[in-house]
A tleap script that builds the chain and sets N, CA, C and O, in Angstrom:
source leaprc.protein.ff14SB
mol = sequence {
  NMET THR PHE THR GLN GLY ARG VAL VAL VAL
  ALA GLU LEU ARG ARG ALA GLY TRP LEU GLU
  TRP LEU GLU ASP TRP ALA ARG SER GLY ARG
  GLN GLY CYS MET ASP PRO LYS GLN SER GLU
  ALA PHE ALA GLU PHE LEU ALA ARG GLN PRO
  ARG SER ALA SER SER LYS GLY LEU CVAL
}
set mol.1.N position { 76.759 23.687 -83.209 }
set mol.1.CA position { 77.490 24.904 -83.475 }
set mol.1.C position { 78.602 24.988 -82.436 }
set mol.1.O position { 78.379 24.737 -81.252 }
set mol.2.N position { 79.777 25.338 -82.883 }
set mol.2.CA position { 80.936 25.436 -82.005 }
set mol.2.C position { 81.488 26.858 -82.040 }
set mol.2.O position { 81.600 27.465 -83.106 }
set mol.3.N position { 81.827 27.376 -80.882 }
set mol.3.CA position { 82.444 28.697 -80.771 }
set mol.3.C position { 83.890 28.507 -80.333 }
set mol.3.O position { 84.176 27.800 -79.367 }
set mol.4.N position { 84.792 29.151 -81.063 }
set mol.4.CA position { 86.210 29.037 -80.719 }
set mol.4.C position { 86.800 30.412 -80.464 }
set mol.4.O position { 86.297 31.434 -80.931 }
set mol.5.N position { 87.874 30.395 -79.713 }
set mol.5.CA position { 88.652 31.615 -79.483 }
set mol.5.C position { 90.091 31.213 -79.744 }
set mol.5.O position { 90.675 30.428 -78.997 }
set mol.6.N position { 90.648 31.748 -80.794 }
set mol.6.CA position { 91.955 31.265 -81.231 }
set mol.6.C position { 91.778 29.838 -81.733 }
set mol.6.O position { 90.970 29.597 -82.631 }
set mol.7.N position { 92.509 28.903 -81.179 }
set mol.7.CA position { 92.386 27.502 -81.566 }
set mol.7.C position { 91.721 26.674 -80.475 }
set mol.7.O position { 91.814 25.446 -80.495 }
set mol.8.N position { 91.052 27.322 -79.524 }
set mol.8.CA position { 90.445 26.649 -78.379 }
set mol.8.C position { 88.925 26.706 -78.482 }
set mol.8.O position { 88.359 27.771 -78.726 }
set mol.9.N position { 88.257 25.559 -78.297 }
set mol.9.CA position { 86.793 25.526 -78.262 }
set mol.9.C position { 86.349 26.077 -76.912 }
set mol.9.O position { 86.753 25.567 -75.867 }
set mol.10.N position { 85.515 27.121 -76.931 }
set mol.10.CA position { 85.063 27.735 -75.688 }
set mol.10.C position { 83.596 27.432 -75.386 }
set mol.10.O position { 83.166 27.555 -74.239 }
set mol.11.N position { 82.829 27.040 -76.393 }
set mol.11.CA position { 81.421 26.693 -76.181 }
set mol.11.C position { 80.951 25.835 -77.347 }
set mol.11.O position { 81.440 25.955 -78.470 }
set mol.12.N position { 79.996 24.973 -77.052 }
set mol.12.CA position { 79.448 24.119 -78.089 }
set mol.12.C position { 77.960 23.959 -77.827 }
set mol.12.O position { 77.566 23.554 -76.734 }
set mol.13.N position { 77.129 24.270 -78.814 }
set mol.13.CA position { 75.688 24.138 -78.676 }
set mol.13.C position { 75.259 22.803 -79.253 }
set mol.13.O position { 75.631 22.454 -80.373 }
set mol.14.N position { 74.460 22.044 -78.471 }
set mol.14.CA position { 73.968 20.742 -78.916 }
set mol.14.C position { 72.485 20.632 -78.613 }
set mol.14.O position { 71.967 21.325 -77.738 }
set mol.15.N position { 71.800 19.747 -79.348 }
set mol.15.CA position { 70.384 19.484 -79.085 }
set mol.15.C position { 70.246 18.745 -77.748 }
set mol.15.O position { 71.144 18.005 -77.347 }
set mol.16.N position { 69.123 18.950 -77.067 }
set mol.16.CA position { 68.882 18.323 -75.755 }
set mol.16.C position { 68.924 16.808 -75.860 }
set mol.16.O position { 69.455 16.149 -74.966 }
set mol.17.N position { 68.375 16.236 -76.934 }
set mol.17.CA position { 68.396 14.783 -77.100 }
set mol.17.C position { 69.811 14.231 -77.161 }
set mol.17.O position { 70.094 13.164 -76.616 }
set mol.18.N position { 70.698 14.962 -77.826 }
set mol.18.CA position { 72.088 14.528 -77.911 }
set mol.18.C position { 72.745 14.566 -76.530 }
set mol.18.O position { 73.520 13.675 -76.185 }
set mol.19.N position { 72.435 15.592 -75.747 }
set mol.19.CA position { 73.014 15.697 -74.407 }
set mol.19.C position { 72.524 14.576 -73.491 }
set mol.19.O position { 73.294 14.057 -72.684 }
set mol.20.N position { 71.247 14.201 -73.609 }
set mol.20.CA position { 70.723 13.084 -72.821 }
set mol.20.C position { 71.458 11.804 -73.193 }
set mol.20.O position { 71.826 11.023 -72.316 }
set mol.21.N position { 71.675 11.581 -74.496 }
set mol.21.CA position { 72.406 10.398 -74.932 }
set mol.21.C position { 73.817 10.401 -74.361 }
set mol.21.O position { 74.301 9.371 -73.891 }
set mol.22.N position { 74.482 11.556 -74.399 }
set mol.22.CA position { 75.849 11.666 -73.888 }
set mol.22.C position { 75.899 11.366 -72.390 }
set mol.22.O position { 76.799 10.660 -71.935 }
set mol.23.N position { 74.947 11.892 -71.620 }
set mol.23.CA position { 74.912 11.620 -70.180 }
set mol.23.C position { 74.719 10.131 -69.906 }
set mol.23.O position { 75.393 9.568 -69.044 }
set mol.24.N position { 73.808 9.494 -70.633 }
set mol.24.CA position { 73.579 8.058 -70.467 }
set mol.24.C position { 74.817 7.255 -70.848 }
set mol.24.O position { 75.192 6.312 -70.151 }
set mol.25.N position { 75.450 7.633 -71.961 }
set mol.25.CA position { 76.642 6.938 -72.422 }
set mol.25.C position { 77.776 7.073 -71.396 }
set mol.25.O position { 78.474 6.101 -71.108 }
set mol.26.N position { 77.954 8.277 -70.850 }
set mol.26.CA position { 79.008 8.502 -69.855 }
set mol.26.C position { 78.732 7.702 -68.584 }
set mol.26.O position { 79.655 7.137 -67.998 }
set mol.27.N position { 77.481 7.648 -68.155 }
set mol.27.CA position { 77.120 6.883 -66.961 }
set mol.27.C position { 77.416 5.400 -67.185 }
set mol.27.O position { 77.995 4.744 -66.319 }
set mol.28.N position { 77.025 4.879 -68.330 }
set mol.28.CA position { 77.261 3.464 -68.632 }
set mol.28.C position { 78.751 3.161 -68.693 }
set mol.28.O position { 79.194 2.116 -68.217 }
set mol.29.N position { 79.515 4.058 -69.269 }
set mol.29.CA position { 80.962 3.862 -69.364 }
set mol.29.C position { 81.617 3.820 -68.003 }
set mol.29.O position { 82.482 2.980 -67.755 }
set mol.30.N position { 81.214 4.718 -67.113 }
set mol.30.CA position { 81.801 4.723 -65.765 }
set mol.30.C position { 81.427 3.456 -65.018 }
set mol.30.O position { 82.275 2.857 -64.356 }
set mol.31.N position { 80.167 3.037 -65.113 }
set mol.31.CA position { 79.722 1.865 -64.385 }
set mol.31.C position { 80.337 0.593 -64.942 }
set mol.31.O position { 80.487 -0.381 -64.205 }
set mol.32.N position { 80.694 0.571 -66.211 }
set mol.32.CA position { 81.305 -0.606 -66.811 }
set mol.32.C position { 82.681 -0.907 -66.252 }
set mol.32.O position { 83.146 -2.042 -66.350 }
set mol.33.N position { 83.344 0.075 -65.670 }
set mol.33.CA position { 84.680 -0.098 -65.102 }
set mol.33.C position { 84.639 -0.412 -63.614 }
set mol.33.O position { 85.693 -0.530 -62.989 }
set mol.34.N position { 83.467 -0.550 -63.036 }
set mol.34.CA position { 83.317 -0.769 -61.594 }
set mol.34.C position { 82.913 -2.212 -61.319 }
set mol.34.O position { 82.322 -2.891 -62.159 }
set mol.35.N position { 83.257 -2.659 -60.100 }
set mol.35.CA position { 82.756 -3.972 -59.706 }
set mol.35.C position { 81.250 -3.839 -59.445 }
set mol.35.O position { 80.768 -2.724 -59.248 }
set mol.36.N position { 80.491 -4.955 -59.437 }
set mol.36.CA position { 79.029 -4.874 -59.331 }
set mol.36.C position { 78.515 -4.106 -58.109 }
set mol.36.O position { 77.541 -3.361 -58.215 }
set mol.37.N position { 79.150 -4.277 -56.971 }
set mol.37.CA position { 78.697 -3.581 -55.759 }
set mol.37.C position { 78.905 -2.067 -55.889 }
set mol.37.O position { 78.036 -1.278 -55.519 }
set mol.38.N position { 80.046 -1.683 -56.410 }
set mol.38.CA position { 80.339 -0.267 -56.600 }
set mol.38.C position { 79.406 0.327 -57.654 }
set mol.38.O position { 78.935 1.453 -57.499 }
set mol.39.N position { 79.138 -0.417 -58.717 }
set mol.39.CA position { 78.233 0.046 -59.768 }
set mol.39.C position { 76.826 0.279 -59.224 }
set mol.39.O position { 76.175 1.263 -59.573 }
set mol.40.N position { 76.363 -0.624 -58.374 }
set mol.40.CA position { 75.032 -0.479 -57.771 }
set mol.40.C position { 74.974 0.763 -56.877 }
set mol.40.O position { 73.993 1.506 -56.909 }
set mol.41.N position { 76.016 0.984 -56.086 }
set mol.41.CA position { 76.060 2.162 -55.216 }
set mol.41.C position { 76.084 3.445 -56.054 }
set mol.41.O position { 75.450 4.435 -55.692 }
set mol.42.N position { 76.813 3.425 -57.167 }
set mol.42.CA position { 76.881 4.593 -58.039 }
set mol.42.C position { 75.515 4.871 -58.667 }
set mol.42.O position { 75.104 6.028 -58.765 }
set mol.43.N position { 74.811 3.825 -59.091 }
set mol.43.CA position { 73.469 3.993 -59.669 }
set mol.43.C position { 72.515 4.600 -58.639 }
set mol.43.O position { 71.710 5.466 -58.979 }
set mol.44.N position { 72.598 4.155 -57.391 }
set mol.44.CA position { 71.761 4.729 -56.323 }
set mol.44.C position { 72.110 6.198 -56.103 }
set mol.44.O position { 71.222 7.030 -55.921 }
set mol.45.N position { 73.409 6.515 -56.119 }
set mol.45.CA position { 73.850 7.897 -55.962 }
set mol.45.C position { 73.273 8.774 -57.070 }
set mol.45.O position { 72.743 9.852 -56.799 }
set mol.46.N position { 73.376 8.312 -58.325 }
set mol.46.CA position { 72.852 9.085 -59.451 }
set mol.46.C position { 71.341 9.273 -59.351 }
set mol.46.O position { 70.823 10.326 -59.726 }
set mol.47.N position { 70.634 8.273 -58.852 }
set mol.47.CA position { 69.178 8.370 -58.727 }
set mol.47.C position { 68.776 9.466 -57.741 }
set mol.47.O position { 67.689 10.031 -57.855 }
set mol.48.N position { 69.641 9.768 -56.778 }
set mol.48.CA position { 69.335 10.798 -55.774 }
set mol.48.C position { 69.689 12.205 -56.243 }
set mol.48.O position { 69.309 13.180 -55.595 }
set mol.49.N position { 70.414 12.330 -57.363 }
set mol.49.CA position { 70.858 13.638 -57.847 }
set mol.49.C position { 69.730 14.351 -58.587 }
set mol.49.O position { 68.908 13.704 -59.237 }
set mol.50.N position { 69.684 15.680 -58.493 }
set mol.50.CA position { 68.695 16.431 -59.275 }
set mol.50.C position { 68.998 16.250 -60.759 }
set mol.50.O position { 70.157 16.123 -61.155 }
set mol.51.N position { 67.950 16.242 -61.571 }
set mol.51.CA position { 68.127 16.067 -63.010 }
set mol.51.C position { 68.775 17.305 -63.608 }
set mol.51.O position { 68.564 18.417 -63.126 }
set mol.52.N position { 69.564 17.111 -64.661 }
set mol.52.CA position { 70.233 18.234 -65.321 }
set mol.52.C position { 69.239 19.033 -66.146 }
set mol.52.O position { 68.134 18.570 -66.428 }
set mol.53.N position { 69.639 20.229 -66.526 }
set mol.53.CA position { 68.767 21.099 -67.333 }
set mol.53.C position { 68.414 20.439 -68.659 }
set mol.53.O position { 67.289 20.583 -69.138 }
set mol.54.N position { 69.365 19.711 -69.264 }
set mol.54.CA position { 69.084 19.075 -70.553 }
set mol.54.C position { 68.072 17.945 -70.389 }
set mol.54.O position { 67.246 17.733 -71.277 }
set mol.55.N position { 68.117 17.226 -69.288 }
set mol.55.CA position { 67.160 16.138 -69.064 }
set mol.55.C position { 65.754 16.665 -68.793 }
set mol.55.O position { 64.766 15.975 -69.045 }
set mol.56.N position { 65.671 17.893 -68.277 }
set mol.56.CA position { 64.366 18.494 -67.999 }
set mol.56.C position { 63.781 19.165 -69.224 }
set mol.56.O position { 62.654 19.660 -69.188 }
set mol.57.N position { 64.547 19.184 -70.316 }
set mol.57.CA position { 64.070 19.831 -71.527 }
set mol.57.C position { 64.228 21.341 -71.503 }
set mol.57.O position { 63.566 22.045 -72.266 }
set mol.58.N position { 65.091 21.842 -70.642 }
set mol.58.CA position { 65.288 23.288 -70.521 }
set mol.58.C position { 66.358 23.806 -71.469 }
set mol.58.O position { 66.500 25.016 -71.650 }
set mol.59.N position { 67.100 22.905 -72.067 }
set mol.59.CA position { 68.170 23.315 -72.973 }
set mol.59.C position { 67.775 23.023 -74.387 }
set mol.59.O position { 68.542 23.296 -75.310 }
savepdb mol mol.pdb
quit
């Protein structure tokens, strides 16, 4: 479901599973543009971050 104001999207409701897929896809895309050492450091950084609300099943 999408909410618009005028011609601008202001909010979009998505299923939690779709959001998890999007987060994984975005992470893979960013790491694909990095050299191996930078990609490894980024993966370690992400592992230390608190999980998002969608990953916890709260959304």
